[in-house]
N, C-alpha and C positions, 0 to 999 in steps of 0.2 A: 172571347177569342176574336181577333181581328187581323186583317191584312193591311190596316192603315199605316201610313208612315207616322213617325213620332209626332211630327208637327200637326197632324190632323187628329190626334187623340184629344179627348176632352181635357180642359185645363186641370181639373181635379186629379185626373189620372197622371198627367205629366208631372204634377206637383207633389205626388207621393201619397195621395189618398188611398191608393191600393198598390199592390205589388204588380210589377211587370216582369213576365218571363218571355224573353225574346229568343227564338230559335233561329239561328243562321243555318243556311243550307248551301251545299256546293252549287255554284251557278249552273253547272252542266245538268245536275239533277233537277234544278228548278226549271230549266228550259225544257227538258224532256217531259217533266210532269205537266207543265203548262201546255205543251203541245198536245199531249194526250187529253187533257181536260178540255181544251178548246175544240178538239175534233168532235166532241160529243154534241156540239151545237150546230144547228142549221145555219145560223148567222154567227160569225165570230168577229171580234174587234181586231184580231190578228189573222191575216190571210197568208197563205204560202206554206212552204216546206219547213221542216224542222231546222234546216240549215239557214233559211231566211229568218226564222224566229231567233235562232242563235245570234245572227248578225244584228238583229233589232235589239236583242238583249244587250249586246256589247255597246251598241250606239245609244242605248237608253231610250229607244223608241217603242216601248211596249205600253199597252193600254193601262197598266197598273202603275206606271211611273218608272223612272230610272232605278234599276236594281241596286246599283252602287250607292246612290243617294239614300235609298231606304236603309241599307246596312249602316252607312255612315251616321245617319241621324241617331240610331239606337246605340251604336258603338260609342258615340260621344257622351252618352248618358251612363256608361258602364260603371262609373265610380259612385253613382248615387245609390244610397242604401236600399231603395225600393226597386231597383232594376237588376235583374239577373239575366245574363246572356250566356247561352250555351249553343252548341252545334248539334245538328240532327245526328251526325255521325257519332259524336260522343254519347248522346242519349242511347243510341243503338248498342254501343259497347257496354254501357252500364246495364241495360236491360238484358243483354246476352249473358253477362256475368251473373246477374241476379237469378236467372233461370238455372244456372249451374250450381248455385249455393244450396246445399241440402237444408231442408227445413227441419227445425228441431221442435220437439214437443213443447208446448207451453208449460211453464212451471206449475206444479199442483200443490 
């Protein structure tokens, strides 16, 4: 698991030596999550309120690099057979449905 942008992944990974599962997330949720994550540090690469962090996300001025560039790099790889792209929200829906499906006894 990594948070690296596509261009910083090892050449073998980019080239298809292994599978890539990329999970996109709502930018608002990313901003809120990052804000709470960074509040836990005495020193943070991002200073200020959540509103300021939101503006920095929009402007692409966050310590982990521009959010939209990160998404775009993976999105451009979506047609490669070793790249699977999904959204966090879709994964939650599938998990929610899976919990409601009754389990059947295994065949004997």
